[in-house]
C-alpha positions as a Markdown table, in Angstrom:
| # | Residue | x | y | z |
|---|---|---|---|---|
| 1 | Met | -9.1 | 7.4 | 13.4 |
| 2 | Glu | -8.2 | 8.1 | 9.9 |
| 3 | Gln | -6.2 | 5.5 | 7.9 |
| 4 | Arg | -3.9 | 6.5 | 5.0 |
| 5 | Arg | -2.3 | 4.5 | 2.4 |
| 6 | Val | 1.1 | 3.8 | 2.4 |
| 7 | Gly | 2.8 | 4.9 | -0.9 |
| 8 | Arg | 1.0 | 2.8 | -3.4 |
| 9 | Ser | 1.1 | -0.4 | -1.4 |
| 10 | Asp | -1.9 | -2.2 | 0.1 |
| 11 | Val | -0.7 | -1.3 | 3.5 |
| 12 | Phe | -2.9 | 1.0 | 5.2 |
| 13 | Val | -2.0 | 2.9 | 8.9 |
| 14 | Ser | -3.0 | 5.1 | 11.3 |
| 15 | Arg | -2.6 | 8.9 | 10.8 |
| 16 | Leu | -0.9 | 8.4 | 14.4 |
| 17 | Gly | 1.4 | 5.5 | 14.9 |
| 18 | Leu | 3.1 | 4.4 | 18.3 |
| 19 | Gly | 6.9 | 4.1 | 18.6 |
| 20 | Cys | 7.7 | 1.0 | 20.4 |
| 21 | Val | 11.6 | 2.0 | 21.3 |
| 22 | Thr | 10.8 | 2.4 | 24.8 |
| 23 | Phe | 9.7 | -1.4 | 25.6 |
| 24 | Gly | 12.0 | -2.9 | 28.0 |
| 25 | Arg | 14.7 | 0.2 | 27.8 |
| 26 | Glu | 12.6 | 2.9 | 29.8 |
| 27 | Ile | 9.4 | 1.1 | 30.8 |
| 28 | Asp | 9.1 | -2.8 | 31.8 |
| 29 | Glu | 6.4 | -5.0 | 29.9 |
| 30 | Ala | 3.6 | -4.7 | 32.0 |
| 31 | Glu | 3.6 | -1.1 | 31.3 |
| 32 | Ser | 4.5 | -1.6 | 27.5 |
| 33 | Phe | 1.5 | -3.8 | 27.6 |
| 34 | Arg | -0.8 | -1.2 | 29.3 |
| 35 | Leu | 0.4 | 1.3 | 26.4 |
| 36 | Leu | -0.4 | -0.9 | 23.7 |
| 37 | Asp | -3.8 | -1.6 | 24.8 |
| 38 | Gln | -4.4 | 2.3 | 25.3 |
| 39 | Ala | -3.1 | 3.0 | 21.8 |
| 40 | Val | -5.2 | 0.6 | 20.1 |
| 41 | Asp | -8.2 | 1.3 | 22.1 |
| 42 | Gly | -7.8 | 4.9 | 20.7 |
| 43 | Gly | -7.7 | 4.0 | 17.1 |
| 44 | Ile | -4.0 | 3.6 | 16.6 |
| 45 | Thr | -3.0 | 0.8 | 14.3 |
| 46 | Leu | 0.6 | 1.5 | 13.4 |
| 47 | Leu | 3.2 | 0.0 | 15.8 |
| 48 | Asp | 6.9 | 0.8 | 14.9 |
| 49 | Thr | 9.7 | -1.2 | 16.3 |
| 50 | Ala | 13.3 | -2.5 | 15.2 |
| 51 | Glu | 15.8 | -5.5 | 15.8 |
| 52 | Gly | 18.0 | -3.0 | 17.3 |
| 53 | Tyr | 15.5 | -1.6 | 20.1 |
| 54 | Gly | 16.1 | -3.0 | 23.3 |
| 55 | Gly | 17.2 | -2.7 | 27.0 |
| 56 | Gly | 20.1 | -4.8 | 26.4 |
| 57 | Asn | 20.7 | -3.3 | 23.0 |
| 58 | Ala | 21.1 | 0.2 | 24.8 |
| 59 | Gln | 23.7 | -1.3 | 27.2 |
| 60 | Leu | 25.5 | -2.5 | 24.8 |
| 61 | Tyr | 25.6 | 0.8 | 22.6 |
| 62 | Arg | 26.6 | 2.8 | 25.8 |
| 63 | Gln | 29.4 | 0.2 | 26.3 |
| 64 | Arg | 30.8 | 0.6 | 23.2 |
| 65 | Thr | 30.6 | 4.4 | 22.2 |
| 66 | Leu | 31.0 | 5.2 | 26.0 |
| 67 | Gly | 32.9 | 3.1 | 27.7 |
| 68 | Val | 30.0 | 2.7 | 30.3 |
| 69 | Ser | 28.7 | -0.2 | 31.8 |
| 70 | Asp | 25.9 | 1.2 | 34.4 |
| 71 | Val | 22.4 | 0.1 | 33.9 |
| 72 | Arg | 19.7 | 2.7 | 33.3 |
| 73 | Glu | 17.2 | 0.3 | 31.3 |
| 74 | Lys | 14.0 | -1.6 | 33.0 |
| 75 | Ser | 15.5 | -4.8 | 31.3 |
| 76 | Asp | 18.7 | -6.1 | 30.0 |
| 77 | Glu | 16.7 | -8.4 | 27.4 |
| 78 | Met | 18.1 | -7.9 | 23.8 |
| 79 | His | 15.6 | -6.9 | 21.3 |
| 80 | Ser | 13.2 | -6.8 | 24.3 |
| 81 | Ser | 10.7 | -4.2 | 22.0 |
| 82 | Glu | 10.3 | -6.8 | 19.3 |
| 83 | Lys | 9.6 | -9.2 | 21.9 |
| 84 | Ile | 7.4 | -7.6 | 24.1 |
| 85 | Ile | 5.1 | -7.0 | 21.1 |
| 86 | Gly | 5.3 | -10.4 | 20.0 |
| 87 | Arg | 4.2 | -11.5 | 23.5 |
| 88 | Trp | 1.6 | -8.9 | 23.5 |
| 89 | Leu | 0.3 | -10.4 | 20.4 |
| 90 | Arg | 0.2 | -13.7 | 21.6 |
| 91 | Ala | -1.7 | -12.5 | 25.0 |
| 92 | Arg | -4.3 | -10.4 | 23.1 |
| 93 | Gly | -4.6 | -12.5 | 20.0 |
| 94 | Asn | -5.2 | -9.3 | 17.8 |
| 95 | Arg | -2.7 | -9.8 | 15.2 |
| 96 | Glu | -4.9 | -8.7 | 12.7 |
| 97 | Gln | -6.0 | -5.1 | 14.2 |
| 98 | Val | -2.3 | -3.8 | 13.9 |
| 99 | Val | 0.3 | -3.1 | 11.1 |
| 100 | Ile | 3.7 | -4.2 | 12.6 |
| 101 | Gln | 6.5 | -2.1 | 11.1 |
| 102 | Thr | 10.0 | -3.3 | 11.9 |
| 103 | Lys | 13.7 | -2.8 | 10.9 |
| 104 | Ile | 17.0 | -4.5 | 10.1 |
| 105 | Ser | 19.9 | -2.6 | 11.7 |
| 106 | Gly | 22.7 | -4.6 | 10.2 |
| 107 | Arg | 24.6 | -5.2 | 7.2 |
| 108 | Tyr | 22.5 | -5.7 | 4.1 |
| 109 | Glu | 24.0 | -8.9 | 2.4 |
| 110 | Lys | 21.1 | -11.0 | 0.9 |
| 111 | Ala | 21.8 | -13.4 | 3.7 |
| 112 | Glu | 21.8 | -11.2 | 6.5 |
| 113 | Ile | 18.5 | -9.7 | 5.7 |
| 114 | Ala | 17.0 | -13.3 | 5.6 |
| 115 | Arg | 18.2 | -14.1 | 8.9 |
| 116 | Ala | 17.3 | -10.7 | 10.1 |
| 117 | Ile | 13.8 | -11.1 | 8.8 |
| 118 | Glu | 13.4 | -14.6 | 10.0 |
| 119 | Ala | 14.6 | -13.5 | 13.8 |
| 120 | Ser | 12.2 | -10.6 | 13.9 |
| 121 | Leu | 9.1 | -12.7 | 12.6 |
| 122 | Thr | 10.2 | -15.2 | 15.5 |
| 123 | Arg | 10.6 | -12.3 | 18.1 |
| 124 | Leu | 7.1 | -10.6 | 16.8 |
| 125 | Gln | 5.2 | -14.2 | 17.1 |
| 126 | Thr | 3.7 | -13.4 | 13.7 |
| 127 | Asp | 4.1 | -15.1 | 10.2 |
| 128 | Arg | 4.4 | -11.7 | 8.4 |
| 129 | Ile | 5.8 | -8.2 | 8.6 |
| 130 | Asp | 3.6 | -5.5 | 7.5 |
| 131 | Leu | 6.1 | -3.0 | 6.5 |
| 132 | Tyr | 10.1 | -3.7 | 6.8 |
| 133 | Leu | 12.7 | -1.0 | 6.5 |
| 134 | Leu | 16.2 | -0.7 | 6.1 |
| 135 | His | 17.1 | 1.3 | 9.4 |
| 136 | Gln | 19.7 | 3.4 | 7.8 |
| 137 | Phe | 21.7 | 3.8 | 4.4 |
| 138 | Asp | 25.0 | 0.9 | 4.1 |
| 139 | Ala | 27.4 | 2.3 | 1.9 |
| 140 | Thr | 29.5 | -1.0 | 2.4 |
| 141 | Val | 26.8 | -3.3 | 0.1 |
| 142 | Pro | 25.4 | -2.7 | -2.8 |
| 143 | Leu | 21.7 | -1.1 | -2.6 |
| 144 | Val | 20.9 | -3.7 | -5.5 |
| 145 | Glu | 21.7 | -6.9 | -3.1 |
| 146 | Ala | 19.6 | -5.3 | -0.2 |
| 147 | Ile | 16.4 | -4.9 | -2.6 |
| 148 | Glu | 17.0 | -8.1 | -4.0 |
| 149 | Ala | 16.5 | -9.9 | -0.7 |
| 150 | Leu | 13.7 | -7.6 | 0.2 |
| 151 | Glu | 12.0 | -8.7 | -3.1 |
| 152 | Arg | 12.9 | -12.5 | -2.5 |
| 153 | Ala | 11.0 | -12.0 | 1.3 |
| 154 | Ala | 8.1 | -10.0 | -0.2 |
| 155 | Gln | 7.3 | -12.8 | -2.9 |
| 156 | Ala | 7.9 | -15.5 | 0.0 |
| 157 | Gly | 5.0 | -13.5 | 2.0 |
| 158 | Lys | 6.9 | -12.8 | 4.6 |
| 159 | Ile | 6.7 | -8.9 | 4.1 |
| 160 | Arg | 4.0 | -7.3 | 2.6 |
| 161 | Ala | 5.9 | -4.0 | 1.6 |
| 162 | Phe | 9.3 | -2.5 | 2.2 |
| 163 | Gly | 11.3 | 0.8 | 2.4 |
| 164 | Cys | 13.9 | 2.6 | 4.4 |
| 165 | Ser | 14.6 | 5.0 | 7.3 |
| 166 | Asn | 17.0 | 7.6 | 7.6 |
| 167 | Phe | 18.0 | 7.8 | 4.0 |
| 168 | Ser | 18.6 | 11.2 | 2.5 |
| 169 | Ala | 16.6 | 12.3 | -0.7 |
| 170 | Ala | 19.8 | 11.3 | -3.1 |
| 171 | Gln | 19.8 | 7.6 | -1.5 |
| 172 | Leu | 16.0 | 7.4 | -1.9 |
| 173 | Arg | 16.7 | 8.4 | -5.7 |
| 174 | Glu | 19.2 | 5.8 | -6.2 |
| 175 | Ala | 17.1 | 3.1 | -4.2 |
| 176 | Leu | 14.3 | 4.1 | -7.3 |
| 177 | Arg | 16.2 | 3.5 | -9.7 |
| 178 | Val | 17.6 | 0.3 | -8.8 |
| 179 | Asn | 14.0 | -0.7 | -8.5 |
| 180 | Gln | 13.1 | 0.1 | -11.7 |
| 181 | Gly | 15.9 | -0.4 | -13.8 |
| 182 | Arg | 15.6 | -4.1 | -12.9 |
| 183 | Gly | 11.7 | -4.3 | -12.7 |
| 184 | Leu | 11.7 | -4.9 | -8.5 |
| 185 | His | 9.3 | -3.6 | -6.0 |
| 186 | Arg | 9.9 | -0.4 | -5.0 |
| 187 | Phe | 10.4 | 1.3 | -1.9 |
| 188 | Glu | 6.9 | 2.5 | -0.5 |
| 189 | Ala | 7.6 | 4.0 | 2.7 |
| 190 | Ile | 10.3 | 6.0 | 4.5 |
| 191 | Gln | 10.6 | 6.7 | 7.8 |
| 192 | Ser | 12.5 | 9.9 | 8.7 |
| 193 | Val | 12.8 | 12.5 | 11.7 |
| 194 | Tyr | 10.5 | 15.5 | 11.8 |
| 195 | Ser | 10.0 | 18.2 | 14.5 |
| 196 | Leu | 10.3 | 21.7 | 14.8 |
| 197 | Val | 13.8 | 21.6 | 15.7 |
| 198 | Ala | 14.7 | 18.8 | 12.7 |
| 199 | Arg | 12.9 | 20.1 | 9.6 |
| 200 | Glu | 15.6 | 19.1 | 6.7 |
| 201 | Ile | 13.1 | 16.6 | 5.0 |
| 202 | Glu | 11.1 | 19.6 | 4.0 |
| 203 | Gln | 13.6 | 21.0 | 1.4 |
| 204 | Glu | 14.0 | 17.5 | -0.7 |
| 205 | Leu | 12.7 | 14.4 | 0.7 |
| 206 | Ile | 9.1 | 15.3 | 1.3 |
| 207 | Pro | 8.8 | 16.6 | -2.5 |
| 208 | Leu | 10.4 | 13.6 | -4.2 |
| 209 | Cys | 7.6 | 11.5 | -2.0 |
| 210 | Glu | 5.2 | 13.4 | -3.0 |
| 211 | Arg | 5.6 | 13.2 | -6.8 |
| 212 | Gln | 6.8 | 9.5 | -6.4 |
| 213 | Gln | 3.9 | 8.4 | -4.0 |
| 214 | Ile | 5.8 | 7.2 | -1.1 |
| 215 | Gly | 4.6 | 7.1 | 2.2 |
| 216 | Val | 6.4 | 9.5 | 4.7 |
| 217 | Ile | 6.5 | 8.2 | 8.2 |
| 218 | Thr | 7.9 | 10.7 | 10.6 |
| 219 | Tyr | 9.6 | 10.1 | 14.1 |
| 220 | Ser | 10.5 | 11.7 | 17.1 |
| 221 | Pro | 7.8 | 15.1 | 16.7 |
| 222 | Leu | 8.9 | 16.0 | 20.4 |
| 223 | Ala | 12.9 | 15.7 | 19.4 |
| 224 | Ala | 13.1 | 12.8 | 22.0 |
| 225 | Gly | 11.4 | 14.7 | 24.7 |
| 226 | Phe | 13.4 | 18.0 | 24.0 |
| 227 | Leu | 10.0 | 19.8 | 22.8 |
| 228 | Ser | 8.3 | 19.1 | 26.4 |
| 229 | Gly | 10.3 | 21.8 | 28.1 |
| 230 | Lys | 12.1 | 19.7 | 30.5 |
| 231 | Tyr | 15.7 | 20.1 | 29.4 |
| 232 | Thr | 18.3 | 22.9 | 29.9 |
| 233 | Pro | 21.3 | 23.4 | 28.0 |
| 234 | Asp | 23.1 | 22.0 | 31.1 |
| 235 | Arg | 24.0 | 18.6 | 30.1 |
| 236 | Gln | 24.6 | 17.6 | 33.8 |
| 237 | Ala | 21.0 | 18.2 | 34.8 |
| 238 | Val | 19.7 | 15.6 | 32.3 |
| 239 | Pro | 16.6 | 13.7 | 34.3 |
| 240 | Lys | 17.9 | 10.0 | 35.2 |
| 241 | Gly | 15.9 | 7.8 | 33.3 |
| 242 | Ser | 15.0 | 10.0 | 30.4 |
| 243 | Arg | 15.8 | 9.1 | 27.0 |
| 244 | Phe | 18.5 | 11.7 | 27.0 |
| 245 | Asp | 20.0 | 9.9 | 30.0 |
| 246 | Val | 19.5 | 6.1 | 28.5 |
| 247 | Ile | 21.0 | 7.4 | 25.2 |
| 248 | Pro | 23.2 | 10.5 | 25.6 |
| 249 | Gly | 23.6 | 10.9 | 22.2 |
| 250 | His | 20.4 | 12.7 | 21.8 |
| 251 | Ala | 22.1 | 15.7 | 23.3 |
| 252 | Asp | 24.5 | 15.9 | 20.4 |
| 253 | Leu | 21.3 | 16.1 | 18.0 |
| 254 | Tyr | 19.3 | 18.8 | 20.0 |
| 255 | Phe | 21.4 | 20.7 | 22.3 |
| 256 | His | 22.2 | 23.7 | 20.2 |
| 257 | Glu | 21.3 | 27.5 | 20.5 |
| 258 | Glu | 18.9 | 27.3 | 17.5 |
| 259 | Ser | 16.8 | 24.3 | 19.3 |
| 260 | Phe | 16.9 | 26.4 | 22.4 |
| 261 | Arg | 15.4 | 29.4 | 20.7 |
| 262 | Arg | 12.7 | 27.5 | 19.2 |
| 263 | Leu | 12.0 | 25.7 | 22.3 |
| 264 | Asp | 11.4 | 29.4 | 24.2 |
| 265 | Arg | 9.1 | 30.3 | 21.3 |
| 266 | Leu | 7.0 | 27.0 | 21.9 |
| 267 | Arg | 7.0 | 27.8 | 25.6 |
| 268 | Glu | 5.8 | 31.4 | 24.8 |
| 269 | Leu | 2.9 | 30.2 | 22.3 |
| 270 | Ser | 2.0 | 27.2 | 25.1 |
| 271 | Ala | 1.5 | 30.1 | 27.6 |
| 272 | Ala | -0.6 | 32.4 | 25.0 |
| 273 | Thr | -2.8 | 29.6 | 24.2 |
| 274 | Gly | -3.1 | 27.3 | 27.2 |
| 275 | Ile | -2.1 | 24.2 | 25.2 |
| 276 | Pro | 0.7 | 22.1 | 26.7 |
| 277 | Met | 4.1 | 22.2 | 24.9 |
| 278 | Ala | 4.0 | 18.8 | 24.0 |
| 279 | Arg | 0.5 | 19.0 | 22.5 |
| 280 | Leu | 1.3 | 21.8 | 20.2 |
| 281 | Ala | 4.5 | 20.3 | 19.0 |
| 282 | Leu | 3.0 | 17.1 | 18.0 |
| 283 | Gly | 0.0 | 19.3 | 16.7 |
| 284 | Trp | 2.5 | 21.1 | 14.4 |
| 285 | Ala | 3.9 | 18.1 | 13.0 |
| 286 | Leu | 0.5 | 16.4 | 12.4 |
| 287 | Lys | -0.8 | 19.6 | 10.4 |
| 288 | Asn | 1.7 | 18.8 | 7.6 |
| 289 | Gln | -0.4 | 16.6 | 5.3 |
| 290 | Ser | 2.5 | 15.6 | 3.2 |
| 291 | Ile | 3.0 | 13.0 | 6.4 |
| 292 | Thr | 1.3 | 9.7 | 6.1 |
| 293 | Ser | 1.8 | 8.9 | 9.8 |
| 294 | Val | 3.3 | 10.5 | 12.4 |
| 295 | Leu | 5.1 | 8.1 | 15.5 |
| 296 | Ile | 5.1 | 9.0 | 18.8 |
| 297 | Gly | 7.1 | 7.3 | 21.8 |
| 298 | Ala | 5.5 | 6.8 | 25.2 |
| 299 | Thr | 6.3 | 5.9 | 28.9 |
| 300 | Thr | 3.3 | 7.0 | 30.4 |
| 301 | Pro | -0.4 | 6.7 | 29.5 |
| 302 | Ala | -0.5 | 10.6 | 29.5 |
| 303 | His | 1.9 | 10.5 | 26.3 |
| 304 | Ile | -0.5 | 8.4 | 24.3 |
| 305 | Ala | -3.3 | 10.7 | 25.6 |
| 306 | Asn | -1.7 | 13.8 | 24.5 |
| 307 | Gly | -1.2 | 12.3 | 21.2 |
| 308 | Leu | -4.8 | 11.5 | 20.6 |
| 309 | Glu | -5.9 | 15.0 | 21.9 |
| 310 | Ala | -3.1 | 16.6 | 19.4 |
| 311 | Leu | -5.1 | 14.9 | 16.4 |
| 312 | Gln | -7.9 | 17.2 | 17.1 |
| 313 | Leu | -6.1 | 20.7 | 17.3 |
| 314 | Arg | -6.5 | 22.9 | 14.9 |
| 315 | Phe | -3.2 | 24.3 | 14.6 |
| 316 | Gln | -3.7 | 28.0 | 13.3 |
| 317 | Ser | -1.9 | 29.7 | 10.4 |
| 318 | Asp | -0.8 | 32.6 | 12.8 |
| 319 | Trp | 0.9 | 30.3 | 15.5 |
| 320 | Leu | 4.4 | 30.9 | 14.5 |
| 321 | Ile | 7.0 | 28.9 | 16.3 |
């Protein structure tokens, strides 16, 4: 599989990456191991996770945001995504074959970033993190404090390169200004949502990253499964165990009239071409050459197979969605 350089760093990642948010949440450890094996066998080297990904974390999210205390996850283990990857790395002994990307989800004080990096290293059972990202913008802590903490970790060899996730173009510009003003290492990557029903990064963010040579890693090309066609506007009919069931907030993002119109156009193109909707949606994201790597989520081997097949898809210019 094609390997692409992330920004100006020495980190190279596969064109297709595996998002590991489902580990311990929608799928158990044994199935997670099988999917990791399949992904690496297929040429995928980038594994994306975060300290906030886990079955226990998802349960806590619902309790705090929805007041719901039921169990919908395969595990109640906190940070199960990182921990499962760590146990898999130890079992397979293949740390040098993969690129690990993880993220801090808490506040970005220097001490908190240092603590979070150490905790992720322990859970992942590794001595360094290849790409370390701030999970979202934190307006309560000066950005310079976070960047200085990341710089210190990079100098200590604990992270190879760092960046951000879910930042706006303006927030990324501010980070670059801080880096340049103090002679610090800069953000080399940004992770953003990108799909047929979430195209905002095309306006400002992608052009900025092209000018600054920053790697763009996108996630949710199927809009958390929305573009697979299994959902209807009826929120009460969401399939049990699906991502929209485990994390109901997905519906707020995608259950809109325009999103369902695009979904209908995707369904029509699928019927006309004989290509599954999910493969077409992923192929649409992959055709954007400004994107360094596209992350796919998976709960079954078929999801990874779809991703590998989408890499071979030549998305035609007259396939308008």
